[in-house]
MDAnalysis code that builds the backbone (N, CA, C; Angstrom):
import MDAnalysis as mda
import numpy as np

u = mda.Universe.empty(699, n_residues=233, atom_resindex=np.repeat(np.arange(233), 3), trajectory=True)
u.add_TopologyAttr("name", ["N", "CA", "C"] * 233)
u.add_TopologyAttr("resid", np.arange(1, 234))
u.add_TopologyAttr("resname", ["UNK", "UNK", "UNK", "UNK", "UNK", "UNK", "UNK", "UNK", "UNK", "UNK", "UNK", "UNK", "UNK", "UNK", "UNK", "UNK", "UNK", "UNK", "UNK", "UNK", "UNK", "UNK", "UNK", "UNK", "UNK", "UNK", "UNK", "UNK", "UNK", "UNK", "UNK", "UNK", "UNK", "UNK", "UNK", "UNK", "UNK", "UNK", "UNK", "UNK", "UNK", "UNK", "UNK", "UNK", "UNK", "UNK", "UNK", "UNK", "UNK", "UNK", "UNK", "UNK", "UNK", "UNK", "UNK", "UNK", "UNK", "UNK", "UNK", "UNK", "UNK", "UNK", "UNK", "UNK", "UNK", "UNK", "UNK", "UNK", "UNK", "UNK", "UNK", "UNK", "UNK", "UNK", "UNK", "UNK", "UNK", "UNK", "UNK", "UNK", "UNK", "UNK", "UNK", "UNK", "UNK", "UNK", "UNK", "UNK", "UNK", "UNK", "UNK", "UNK", "UNK", "UNK", "UNK", "UNK", "UNK", "UNK", "UNK", "UNK", "UNK", "UNK", "UNK", "UNK", "UNK", "UNK", "UNK", "UNK", "UNK", "UNK", "UNK", "UNK", "UNK", "UNK", "UNK", "UNK", "UNK", "UNK", "UNK", "UNK", "UNK", "UNK", "UNK", "UNK", "UNK", "UNK", "UNK", "UNK", "UNK", "UNK", "UNK", "UNK", "UNK", "UNK", "UNK", "UNK", "UNK", "UNK", "UNK", "UNK", "UNK", "UNK", "UNK", "UNK", "UNK", "UNK", "UNK", "UNK", "UNK", "UNK", "UNK", "UNK", "UNK", "UNK", "UNK", "UNK", "UNK", "UNK", "UNK", "UNK", "UNK", "UNK", "UNK", "UNK", "UNK", "UNK", "UNK", "UNK", "UNK", "UNK", "UNK", "UNK", "UNK", "UNK", "UNK", "UNK", "UNK", "UNK", "UNK", "UNK", "UNK", "UNK", "UNK", "UNK", "UNK", "UNK", "UNK", "UNK", "UNK", "UNK", "UNK", "UNK", "UNK", "UNK", "UNK", "UNK", "UNK", "UNK", "UNK", "UNK", "UNK", "UNK", "UNK", "UNK", "UNK", "UNK", "UNK", "UNK", "UNK", "UNK", "UNK", "UNK", "UNK", "UNK", "UNK", "UNK", "UNK", "UNK", "UNK", "UNK", "UNK", "UNK", "UNK", "UNK", "UNK", "UNK", "UNK", "UNK", "UNK", "UNK", "UNK", "UNK", "UNK"])
u.atoms.positions = np.array([
    [71.097, 46.494, -137.466],
    [71.587, 46.262, -136.066],
    [73.196, 45.767, -135.970],
    [73.216, 44.721, -137.235],
    [74.813, 43.689, -137.237],
    [74.587, 42.437, -136.574],
    [75.537, 41.785, -136.598],
    [75.370, 40.211, -135.860],
    [75.619, 40.716, -134.656],
    [74.591, 40.050, -133.365],
    [75.144, 40.248, -131.923],
    [75.922, 38.641, -131.525],
    [76.236, 38.969, -130.565],
    [76.923, 37.965, -130.050],
    [75.903, 37.208, -128.916],
    [75.803, 35.890, -129.021],
    [74.834, 35.328, -128.077],
    [75.103, 35.087, -126.782],
    [74.367, 35.417, -126.149],
    [74.294, 35.217, -124.403],
    [73.361, 34.390, -124.098],
    [73.391, 33.494, -123.368],
    [72.604, 32.816, -122.568],
    [72.652, 32.913, -121.122],
    [71.709, 32.815, -120.457],
    [72.098, 33.201, -118.929],
    [70.669, 32.642, -118.273],
    [70.922, 31.857, -117.356],
    [69.718, 31.336, -116.808],
    [68.613, 30.530, -117.692],
    [69.170, 29.807, -118.766],
    [68.086, 29.158, -119.529],
    [67.397, 30.204, -120.604],
    [67.670, 31.600, -120.691],
    [67.278, 32.259, -121.691],
    [68.348, 33.356, -122.158],
    [67.747, 33.745, -123.553],
    [68.651, 35.137, -124.253],
    [68.656, 36.067, -123.416],
    [69.866, 36.771, -123.324],
    [69.876, 38.134, -122.781],
    [70.739, 38.829, -123.551],
    [70.818, 40.300, -123.284],
    [71.696, 41.296, -124.055],
    [72.315, 42.369, -122.749],
    [73.260, 42.760, -123.236],
    [74.623, 43.340, -122.169],
    [73.905, 44.751, -122.755],
    [73.855, 45.792, -121.753],
    [73.799, 47.133, -121.751],
    [73.785, 47.592, -123.310],
    [75.433, 47.421, -123.136],
    [76.015, 47.874, -124.803],
    [75.325, 47.409, -125.915],
    [74.760, 46.010, -126.064],
    [74.527, 45.411, -126.875],
    [73.044, 46.320, -127.150],
    [72.403, 46.187, -126.093],
    [70.815, 46.908, -126.088],
    [70.834, 48.499, -126.739],
    [71.952, 49.112, -126.252],
    [72.120, 50.533, -126.692],
    [72.410, 50.360, -128.244],
    [72.997, 49.313, -128.462],
    [73.512, 49.620, -130.198],
    [72.394, 49.369, -130.711],
    [71.447, 48.441, -130.299],
    [70.340, 48.008, -131.305],
    [69.216, 49.016, -131.154],
    [69.161, 49.821, -129.984],
    [68.402, 50.947, -130.343],
    [68.927, 52.152, -130.481],
    [70.160, 52.147, -131.184],
    [70.612, 53.341, -131.368],
    [70.535, 54.703, -130.698],
    [71.111, 54.219, -129.318],
    [71.103, 55.247, -128.303],
    [72.264, 54.798, -127.663],
    [72.670, 55.732, -126.311],
    [73.779, 55.388, -125.609],
    [73.695, 54.637, -124.363],
    [74.747, 53.918, -123.609],
    [74.765, 53.099, -122.674],
    [74.210, 54.100, -121.666],
    [74.758, 55.302, -121.498],
    [74.396, 56.086, -120.705],
    [72.873, 56.107, -120.144],
    [72.233, 56.401, -121.290],
    [70.945, 56.791, -121.465],
    [70.089, 55.383, -120.978],
    [70.574, 53.955, -121.135],
    [69.866, 53.249, -121.102],
    [70.195, 52.994, -119.257],
    [70.972, 53.279, -118.757],
    [71.395, 53.202, -117.154],
    [70.378, 54.271, -116.864],
    [70.528, 55.423, -117.323],
    [69.588, 56.650, -116.765],
    [68.122, 56.268, -116.750],
    [67.697, 55.747, -118.105],
    [66.592, 55.547, -118.047],
    [66.172, 54.090, -117.011],
    [66.735, 53.380, -116.640],
    [66.603, 51.712, -115.559],
    [66.506, 52.756, -114.494],
    [67.588, 53.608, -114.083],
    [67.271, 53.898, -112.341],
    [66.423, 54.931, -112.282],
    [65.479, 55.915, -113.607],
    [64.772, 56.716, -113.473],
    [63.553, 55.824, -113.146],
    [63.302, 54.550, -113.740],
    [62.502, 53.816, -113.554],
    [62.398, 52.486, -113.018],
    [63.427, 52.449, -112.013],
    [63.474, 51.305, -111.383],
    [62.741, 50.674, -110.687],
    [61.911, 51.262, -109.965],
    [60.396, 50.107, -109.748],
    [59.743, 49.579, -110.433],
    [59.800, 49.761, -112.008],
    [59.033, 49.003, -113.076],
    [59.944, 47.778, -113.369],
    [61.325, 47.475, -113.172],
    [62.185, 46.706, -113.361],
    [62.272, 45.582, -112.241],
    [61.886, 44.388, -112.771],
    [62.185, 43.078, -111.769],
    [63.148, 42.372, -111.907],
    [63.795, 41.905, -110.939],
    [65.103, 41.193, -111.376],
    [64.614, 40.045, -111.636],
    [65.143, 39.102, -112.414],
    [64.935, 37.485, -112.795],
    [63.676, 37.849, -113.726],
    [62.924, 38.730, -114.049],
    [61.864, 39.201, -114.949],
    [62.484, 40.154, -116.361],
    [62.741, 40.890, -115.832],
    [63.510, 41.794, -116.716],
    [64.745, 42.317, -117.067],
    [65.582, 41.404, -115.968],
    [66.802, 41.732, -116.172],
    [67.651, 40.764, -114.893],
    [68.779, 40.410, -115.080],
    [69.602, 39.471, -114.633],
    [70.729, 40.123, -114.244],
    [71.235, 40.161, -112.646],
    [71.995, 41.117, -112.036],
    [73.250, 40.173, -111.811],
    [74.535, 40.170, -112.261],
    [75.721, 39.363, -111.824],
    [76.553, 40.161, -111.346],
    [77.420, 39.673, -110.208],
    [78.117, 40.362, -109.319],
    [79.066, 38.851, -108.993],
    [79.848, 39.283, -108.091],
    [80.682, 38.358, -107.671],
    [81.493, 37.225, -108.360],
    [81.382, 36.160, -107.575],
    [81.474, 34.486, -108.495],
    [80.793, 34.358, -109.978],
    [79.430, 35.012, -109.733],
    [78.818, 34.899, -111.024],
    [79.351, 35.501, -112.112],
    [79.453, 36.696, -111.868],
    [80.211, 37.783, -112.795],
    [81.485, 37.629, -113.179],
    [82.562, 36.969, -112.091],
    [83.601, 36.157, -112.832],
    [83.563, 34.905, -113.757],
    [82.400, 34.011, -113.202],
    [82.388, 33.017, -114.138],
    [82.264, 33.763, -115.728],
    [81.206, 34.399, -115.838],
    [80.714, 35.145, -117.003],
    [81.713, 35.700, -117.673],
    [82.593, 36.439, -116.870],
    [84.309, 36.671, -117.490],
    [85.203, 36.094, -118.037],
    [85.109, 34.834, -117.200],
    [85.956, 33.825, -118.189],
    [85.533, 33.026, -118.887],
    [84.157, 33.199, -119.252],
    [83.556, 32.143, -120.422],
    [82.663, 33.283, -121.713],
    [81.529, 33.450, -121.402],
    [81.119, 34.623, -122.138],
    [81.706, 35.237, -122.649],
    [82.147, 36.192, -121.319],
    [82.530, 37.953, -121.743],
    [84.023, 37.465, -121.889],
    [85.007, 36.468, -122.066],
    [86.303, 36.484, -122.042],
    [86.827, 37.339, -123.049],
    [86.177, 37.840, -124.333],
    [86.868, 38.612, -125.198],
    [86.311, 40.248, -125.169],
    [85.666, 40.429, -124.605],
    [85.169, 41.634, -124.197],
    [86.108, 42.209, -123.027],
    [86.774, 43.311, -123.623],
    [87.954, 44.150, -123.100],
    [86.699, 45.153, -121.912],
    [85.849, 45.556, -121.888],
    [85.160, 46.567, -121.562],
    [84.928, 46.032, -120.048],
    [84.332, 44.538, -120.033],
    [84.098, 44.110, -118.701],
    [85.338, 43.856, -117.664],
    [86.308, 44.142, -117.953],
    [87.364, 44.039, -117.127],
    [87.651, 44.640, -115.729],
    [86.779, 45.980, -115.961],
    [86.885, 46.615, -114.382],
    [85.443, 46.774, -114.000],
    [84.717, 45.850, -114.424],
    [83.072, 45.975, -114.135],
    [82.914, 45.086, -113.168],
    [82.092, 45.717, -111.787],
    [81.645, 44.967, -110.658],
    [80.500, 44.669, -110.089],
    [79.453, 44.932, -111.758],
    [78.516, 44.740, -111.601],
    [77.688, 44.981, -113.139],
    [76.965, 43.566, -113.538],
    [76.789, 43.705, -114.910],
    [75.018, 43.345, -114.876],
    [74.441, 44.127, -115.475],
    [72.695, 44.036, -116.000],
    [72.643, 43.089, -117.220],
    [72.284, 42.317, -117.677],
    [71.871, 41.405, -118.253],
    [70.028, 41.446, -118.614],
    [69.765, 42.267, -119.532],
    [68.324, 42.164, -120.138],
    [68.011, 41.232, -120.884],
    [66.633, 41.104, -120.392],
    [65.721, 39.649, -120.907],
    [65.022, 40.217, -122.031],
    [64.200, 39.378, -122.809],
    [63.168, 39.905, -123.643],
    [62.454, 41.042, -123.172],
    [61.538, 40.851, -121.958],
    [60.595, 41.515, -121.466],
    [61.151, 43.103, -121.270],
    [62.780, 43.010, -120.634],
    [63.586, 43.982, -120.365],
    [63.536, 44.930, -121.387],
    [64.073, 44.354, -122.816],
    [64.380, 44.928, -123.472],
    [63.299, 45.949, -124.220],
    [61.915, 45.139, -123.814],
    [60.352, 45.697, -124.071],
    [60.463, 47.101, -123.381],
    [60.541, 46.672, -122.356],
    [60.507, 47.889, -121.127],
    [60.942, 49.444, -121.755],
    [62.556, 49.204, -122.334],
    [63.603, 50.044, -122.391],
    [62.894, 50.523, -124.025],
    [62.166, 49.470, -124.762],
    [61.870, 49.977, -125.675],
    [60.818, 51.438, -126.057],
    [59.837, 50.752, -124.996],
    [58.478, 51.689, -124.470],
    [58.842, 52.893, -123.894],
    [59.912, 52.972, -123.226],
    [60.560, 53.893, -122.807],
    [61.087, 55.160, -123.948],
    [61.333, 54.640, -124.579],
    [62.474, 55.413, -125.789],
    [61.319, 55.713, -126.640],
    [60.326, 54.855, -127.248],
    [59.379, 54.816, -128.118],
    [59.252, 55.666, -129.586],
    [60.524, 55.220, -130.058],
    [60.640, 55.908, -131.475],
    [60.137, 54.766, -132.270],
    [60.224, 55.247, -133.769],
    [60.186, 54.313, -134.676],
    [61.417, 52.954, -134.401],
    [62.702, 53.808, -134.830],
    [63.703, 52.768, -134.599],
    [63.747, 52.069, -133.250],
    [63.191, 52.360, -132.336],
    [63.209, 51.333, -131.117],
    [62.626, 50.070, -131.343],
    [61.177, 50.480, -131.889],
    [60.238, 49.604, -131.897],
    [60.584, 48.355, -133.205],
    [61.577, 49.208, -134.348],
    [61.604, 48.380, -135.393],
    [62.833, 47.471, -134.618],
    [63.839, 47.952, -133.944],
    [64.858, 47.260, -133.224],
    [64.227, 46.424, -132.468],
    [63.367, 46.112, -131.721],
    [62.750, 45.446, -130.695],
    [62.259, 44.123, -131.559],
    [61.379, 44.581, -132.568],
    [60.944, 43.630, -133.377],
    [61.461, 42.586, -133.833],
    [62.744, 43.016, -134.356],
    [63.953, 42.526, -134.848],
    [64.881, 41.753, -134.028],
    [64.889, 42.205, -132.571],
    [65.633, 41.345, -131.851],
    [64.820, 40.384, -131.179],
    [63.435, 40.384, -131.406],
    [62.584, 39.337, -130.870],
    [62.661, 38.329, -132.015],
    [62.374, 38.530, -133.434],
    [62.693, 37.534, -134.276],
    [63.568, 36.744, -134.563],
    [65.141, 37.629, -134.497],
    [66.023, 37.369, -134.946],
    [67.306, 36.752, -133.855],
    [66.846, 37.420, -132.360],
    [67.725, 37.027, -131.516],
    [67.018, 35.775, -130.607],
    [65.934, 36.790, -129.638],
    [65.424, 36.072, -128.501],
    [64.426, 34.955, -128.949],
    [64.179, 34.571, -130.395],
    [63.379, 33.295, -130.440],
    [64.397, 32.225, -131.269],
    [65.673, 32.723, -131.167],
    [66.561, 31.801, -132.175],
    [67.543, 31.260, -131.010],
    [67.133, 30.166, -129.851],
    [67.759, 30.029, -129.025],
    [68.893, 28.824, -129.557],
    [68.444, 28.072, -130.559],
    [68.896, 26.604, -131.024],
    [70.248, 26.996, -131.617],
    [70.824, 28.412, -131.554],
    [71.895, 28.884, -132.472],
    [73.294, 29.176, -130.993],
    [72.645, 28.718, -129.603],
    [73.464, 29.109, -128.727],
    [74.507, 27.865, -128.532],
    [75.745, 27.854, -128.006],
    [76.620, 27.209, -128.030],
    [77.276, 26.625, -126.674],
    [76.916, 25.577, -126.384],
    [76.915, 25.062, -124.846],
    [78.611, 24.863, -124.792],
    [78.882, 24.871, -123.651],
    [80.583, 24.617, -123.408],
    [80.366, 23.326, -123.157],
    [81.650, 22.658, -123.890],
    [81.843, 21.104, -123.565],
    [82.471, 20.945, -122.216],
    [82.364, 19.699, -121.460],
    [82.602, 19.419, -120.209],
    [84.374, 20.076, -119.985],
    [84.919, 19.659, -120.988],
    [86.537, 20.004, -120.967],
    [86.598, 21.666, -120.999],
    [85.827, 22.291, -121.955],
    [85.856, 23.867, -121.418],
    [85.326, 24.321, -120.244],
    [84.290, 23.634, -119.679],
    [83.903, 24.054, -118.384],
    [84.747, 23.870, -117.564],
    [85.465, 22.655, -117.166],
    [86.521, 22.429, -116.246],
    [87.367, 23.554, -116.491],
    [88.022, 23.799, -117.578],
    [89.367, 24.539, -117.869],
    [88.664, 26.024, -117.383],
    [87.236, 26.441, -117.483],
    [86.844, 27.549, -117.184],
    [86.832, 28.084, -115.758],
    [86.486, 26.470, -114.833],
    [86.349, 26.496, -113.767],
    [88.178, 26.559, -112.985],
    [88.559, 25.863, -113.536],
    [90.199, 26.110, -112.878],
    [90.814, 27.135, -113.019],
    [90.486, 27.689, -113.844],
    [91.050, 29.392, -114.470],
    [90.707, 30.182, -113.231],
    [88.804, 30.077, -112.868],
    [88.466, 31.032, -111.953],
    [88.890, 30.558, -110.614],
    [89.090, 28.763, -110.145],
    [89.821, 28.843, -108.771],
    [91.338, 29.280, -108.869],
    [92.261, 29.379, -109.523],
    [93.374, 29.791, -109.838],
    [93.374, 31.426, -109.441],
    [92.144, 32.176, -110.183],
    [92.146, 33.390, -110.152],
    [92.070, 33.824, -108.576],
    [90.529, 32.859, -108.051],
    [90.275, 33.304, -106.676],
    [91.360, 33.337, -106.063],
    [92.300, 32.036, -106.095],
    [93.318, 31.807, -104.906],
    [94.429, 32.932, -105.054],
    [94.818, 33.368, -106.327],
    [95.339, 34.601, -106.185],
    [95.014, 35.608, -105.597],
    [94.002, 36.022, -105.769],
    [93.295, 36.881, -105.151],
    [92.932, 36.843, -103.445],
    [92.849, 35.650, -103.031],
    [93.029, 35.244, -101.409],
    [94.379, 35.570, -101.209],
    [95.463, 35.030, -101.634],
    [96.636, 35.453, -101.379],
    [97.168, 36.585, -101.113],
    [96.641, 37.640, -102.444],
    [97.186, 39.111, -102.388],
    [96.353, 39.879, -101.267],
    [94.782, 39.475, -100.631],
    [94.410, 40.085, -99.543],
    [95.170, 39.906, -98.050],
    [95.579, 38.278, -97.982],
    [96.155, 37.895, -96.816],
    [97.672, 38.775, -96.819],
    [97.967, 38.864, -98.284],
    [99.627, 39.846, -98.020],
    [98.968, 41.154, -97.457],
    [98.230, 41.825, -97.911],
    [98.397, 43.178, -97.506],
    [97.829, 43.443, -96.045],
    [96.829, 41.970, -95.685],
    [96.585, 41.825, -94.080],
    [97.835, 41.799, -93.325],
    [98.533, 40.990, -93.776],
    [100.248, 40.912, -93.396],
    [100.729, 42.114, -92.726],
    [101.095, 42.684, -94.177],
    [101.686, 44.084, -93.942],
    [100.914, 45.018, -92.991],
    [99.590, 45.208, -92.933],
    [98.759, 46.038, -92.602],
    [99.030, 45.637, -90.615],
    [98.841, 44.757, -90.191],
    [99.184, 43.754, -88.803],
    [100.914, 44.145, -88.566],
    [101.812, 44.317, -89.535],
    [102.809, 44.309, -89.138],
    [103.373, 46.140, -89.074],
    [102.328, 46.997, -89.732],
    [102.424, 48.042, -89.443],
    [101.749, 48.118, -88.041],
    [100.746, 48.236, -87.850],
    [99.978, 48.397, -86.623],
    [101.047, 47.984, -85.200],
    [101.522, 46.771, -85.617],
    [102.187, 45.782, -84.238],
    [103.442, 46.935, -84.025],
    [103.901, 47.538, -85.074],
    [105.201, 48.431, -85.155],
    [104.928, 49.873, -84.408],
    [103.597, 49.898, -84.254],
    [102.974, 51.267, -83.638],
    [102.381, 50.966, -82.320],
    [102.386, 50.091, -81.692],
    [101.452, 49.901, -80.450],
    [102.703, 49.828, -79.052],
    [102.134, 50.469, -78.100],
    [103.155, 50.464, -77.058],
    [102.603, 49.410, -75.974],
    [103.497, 49.257, -75.083],
    [102.750, 48.196, -74.104],
    [101.556, 48.519, -73.400],
    [101.299, 47.574, -72.658],
    [99.940, 47.648, -72.281],
    [100.130, 48.255, -70.587],
    [99.211, 48.198, -70.006],
    [99.292, 48.829, -68.403],
    [100.198, 47.579, -67.736],
    [99.506, 46.136, -67.993],
    [100.039, 45.349, -67.141],
    [101.597, 44.912, -67.475],
    [102.054, 45.145, -68.768],
    [103.563, 45.301, -69.046],
    [104.202, 46.334, -68.520],
    [103.410, 47.815, -68.464],
    [104.273, 48.774, -67.676],
    [104.719, 48.324, -66.412],
    [103.732, 47.652, -65.292],
    [103.616, 47.324, -64.299],
    [104.794, 46.318, -64.296],
    [104.656, 45.497, -65.155],
    [105.920, 44.322, -65.147],
    [107.286, 45.182, -65.452],
    [107.463, 45.954, -66.022],
    [108.944, 46.602, -66.156],
    [109.309, 47.425, -64.928],
    [108.692, 47.868, -64.286],
    [108.796, 48.893, -63.012],
    [108.999, 47.803, -62.208],
    [108.531, 46.839, -61.947],
    [108.748, 45.714, -61.093],
    [109.950, 45.268, -61.120],
    [110.419, 44.868, -62.639],
    [111.366, 44.196, -62.704],
    [112.841, 45.386, -62.253],
    [112.612, 46.408, -62.911],
    [113.415, 47.386, -62.564],
    [113.719, 47.777, -61.284],
    [112.957, 47.770, -60.237],
    [112.821, 47.901, -58.328],
    [113.804, 46.770, -57.947],
    [112.918, 45.282, -58.724],
    [113.778, 44.456, -58.071],
    [115.493, 44.287, -58.388],
    [115.615, 44.926, -60.149],
    [117.307, 45.127, -60.465],
    [118.184, 46.050, -59.328],
    [117.197, 46.994, -59.035],
    [118.005, 48.198, -58.399],
    [118.419, 47.748, -56.996],
    [117.146, 46.823, -56.411],
    [117.507, 46.585, -55.041],
    [118.605, 45.780, -54.758],
    [118.749, 44.555, -56.091],
    [120.103, 43.771, -55.971],
    [121.160, 44.419, -55.779],
    [121.299, 45.699, -56.942],
    [122.536, 46.226, -57.157],
    [123.079, 46.802, -55.979],
    [121.657, 47.681, -55.143],
    [122.378, 48.465, -53.909],
    [122.675, 47.369, -52.973],
    [121.870, 46.183, -52.831],
    [122.400, 45.165, -51.928],
    [123.966, 44.795, -52.300],
    [124.191, 44.769, -53.244],
    [125.610, 44.015, -53.535],
    [126.572, 45.339, -52.894],
    [126.299, 46.523, -52.861],
    [127.078, 47.110, -52.441],
    [128.021, 48.079, -53.500],
    [127.881, 47.471, -54.568],
    [129.023, 48.118, -55.366],
    [128.606, 49.880, -55.949],
    [127.385, 50.126, -55.589],
    [127.054, 51.335, -56.151],
    [126.461, 52.509, -54.889],
    [126.340, 51.938, -53.547],
    [125.788, 52.687, -52.477],
    [126.909, 53.751, -51.768],
    [127.946, 53.592, -52.218],
    [128.910, 54.636, -51.361],
    [129.518, 55.464, -52.690],
    [130.801, 54.487, -53.172],
    [131.736, 55.121, -53.921],
    [130.915, 55.918, -55.479],
    [130.401, 55.388, -55.828],
    [129.590, 55.248, -57.249],
    [128.381, 56.290, -57.457],
    [127.458, 56.423, -56.712],
    [126.157, 56.326, -56.417],
    [125.697, 56.348, -55.229],
    [125.493, 57.834, -54.468],
    [125.379, 58.070, -53.062],
    [123.954, 57.156, -52.563],
    [123.249, 57.359, -53.528],
    [121.395, 57.210, -52.898],
    [121.107, 56.220, -53.804],
    [120.142, 55.467, -53.163],
    [119.528, 54.664, -53.924],
    [118.370, 55.139, -54.982],
    [118.094, 56.421, -54.453],
    [117.021, 57.241, -55.652],
    [117.981, 57.275, -56.499],
    [119.008, 57.894, -56.441],
    [119.648, 58.310, -57.879],
    [119.984, 57.118, -58.765],
    [120.106, 55.603, -57.979],
    [120.199, 54.332, -58.807],
    [118.760, 54.251, -59.764],
    [118.028, 54.518, -58.852],
    [116.881, 54.371, -59.704],
    [116.414, 55.368, -61.101],
    [117.201, 56.781, -60.736],
    [116.899, 57.591, -61.518],
    [117.950, 57.441, -62.863],
    [119.264, 56.597, -62.657],
    [119.773, 56.261, -63.566],
    [119.586, 54.902, -64.024],
    [118.572, 53.937, -63.755],
    [117.953, 52.894, -64.315],
    [117.013, 53.488, -65.463],
    [116.224, 54.316, -65.126],
    [114.966, 54.954, -66.000],
    [115.941, 55.501, -67.261],
    [116.670, 55.961, -66.709],
    [117.448, 57.075, -67.719],
    [118.147, 55.987, -68.936],
    [118.705, 55.030, -68.233],
    [119.632, 53.953, -69.573],
    [118.555, 53.291, -69.944],
    [117.188, 53.044, -69.557],
    [116.032, 52.057, -70.267],
    [115.638, 52.836, -71.288],
    [115.530, 54.047, -71.177],
    [114.650, 54.850, -71.798],
    [115.643, 55.222, -73.076],
    [117.398, 55.536, -73.034],
    [118.138, 55.683, -73.780],
    [118.424, 54.494, -74.598],
    [118.160, 53.237, -74.465],
    [118.515, 52.005, -74.987],
    [117.243, 51.548, -75.683],
    [116.030, 51.999, -75.581],
    [114.970, 52.220, -76.702],
    [114.586, 52.981, -77.258],
    [115.282, 54.089, -77.111],
    [114.901, 55.424, -77.979],
    [113.706, 56.043, -77.791],
    [113.017, 56.246, -76.333],
    [111.673, 56.483, -75.945],
    [111.838, 57.697, -74.937],
    [110.860, 58.504, -74.765],
    [110.844, 59.588, -73.943],
    [110.232, 58.931, -72.559],
    [109.702, 58.169, -72.314],
    [108.960, 57.329, -71.471],
    [108.867, 55.795, -71.119],
    [109.194, 54.941, -69.988],
    [109.279, 53.530, -70.496],
    [107.806, 53.144, -71.177],
    [106.881, 54.157, -70.668],
    [105.454, 53.637, -71.551],
    [105.351, 53.679, -72.550],
    [106.197, 54.046, -73.486],
    [106.141, 54.329, -75.081],
    [106.778, 53.522, -75.473],
    [107.645, 52.517, -74.957],
    [108.311, 51.216, -75.549],
    [107.225, 50.089, -76.071],
    [107.733, 49.831, -77.445],
    [106.750, 49.096, -78.259],
    [106.240, 47.750, -77.409],
    [105.181, 47.469, -77.887],
    [104.884, 46.120, -77.446],
    [105.652, 44.963, -77.895],
    [106.218, 45.185, -79.260],
    [107.377, 44.162, -79.917],
    [108.389, 43.927, -78.963],
    [108.858, 44.984, -78.449],
    [110.251, 44.888, -77.496],
    [109.860, 44.851, -75.990],
    [109.059, 44.520, -75.502],
    [108.609, 43.837, -74.046],
    [109.496, 43.351, -73.815],
    [109.509, 42.293, -74.275],
    [110.553, 40.833, -73.873],
    [111.829, 41.272, -73.615],
    [112.366, 42.000, -74.685],
    [113.680, 42.333, -74.932],
    [114.103, 43.418, -73.770],
    [113.107, 44.224, -73.206],
    [113.052, 45.188, -72.603],
    [113.516, 44.606, -71.089],
    [112.468, 43.855, -70.895],
    [112.897, 42.860, -69.144],
    [114.288, 41.901, -69.308],
    [114.315, 41.643, -70.321],
    [115.968, 40.911, -70.522],
    [116.812, 41.776, -70.324],
    [116.765, 43.206, -70.797],
    [117.895, 44.355, -70.642],
    [117.859, 44.882, -69.335],
    [116.710, 44.931, -68.683],
    [116.066, 45.323, -67.252],
    [117.397, 44.250, -66.309],
    [116.698, 43.088, -66.341],
    [117.601, 41.973, -65.802],
    [118.734, 41.848, -65.555],
    [119.482, 42.283, -67.225],
    [120.953, 42.209, -67.043],
    [121.713, 43.566, -66.879],
    [120.747, 44.411, -66.342],
    [121.197, 45.832, -66.102],
    [122.334, 46.424, -65.402],
    [123.788, 47.128, -65.781],
    [124.448, 47.483, -64.845],
    [124.505, 48.981, -65.356],
    [124.456, 50.288, -64.472],
    [124.878, 51.298, -64.808],
    [125.888, 51.607, -65.209],
    [126.092, 52.397, -66.594],
    [127.449, 52.829, -66.988],
    [128.448, 53.460, -65.866],
    [129.562, 53.279, -66.082],
    [130.215, 54.221, -64.773],
    [131.027, 55.455, -65.405],
    [130.150, 56.123, -65.590],
    [130.166, 57.414, -66.449],
    [129.672, 58.427, -65.252],
])
């Protein structure tokens, strides 16, 4: 069986799935399959302890810091003495029962060998965990900001903004027509002046319709219209 790393959780000794499989001379897949096939027999807190989220991160930073196999694990089952007994019953081999008796005598009953973290070690582990969590939060925020930027770049003006652009265009055309510059020599009808305005607005913002103007360009579009004068061509 070899020497097992001592793991204590919730004031009791426990074993990882890999440790249990090694002791019983079987595979991790078999242990997992046996658990899934008999899930109703196993009670959390009695036969196993499930670590997820923050609890799992603490475990990785302390007890499992030297176990590279835990890097990508997001759910970890830790088996209690009673959980190990259920797995031994399922295997029901001489090797499994012999291994279980050795686990009881040499592992589960020898709690005095457990090394508790000092206050300094606990503080260091807590600081590392806080730093790791902060970095993860910052990464998520950065991804969200990038996503928002992409979404904002694709959004077009809403109905209210469409009306505002139409009103700004109509107001500008009326003013230019009233000035008299475009009503005889250059453009002979007000309708043509309206058409010229739409055409040059769409050209300025590279859109097939004013409705396709990007929401982020709305203020710029209003400013363009308010200062617009038709090109003399």
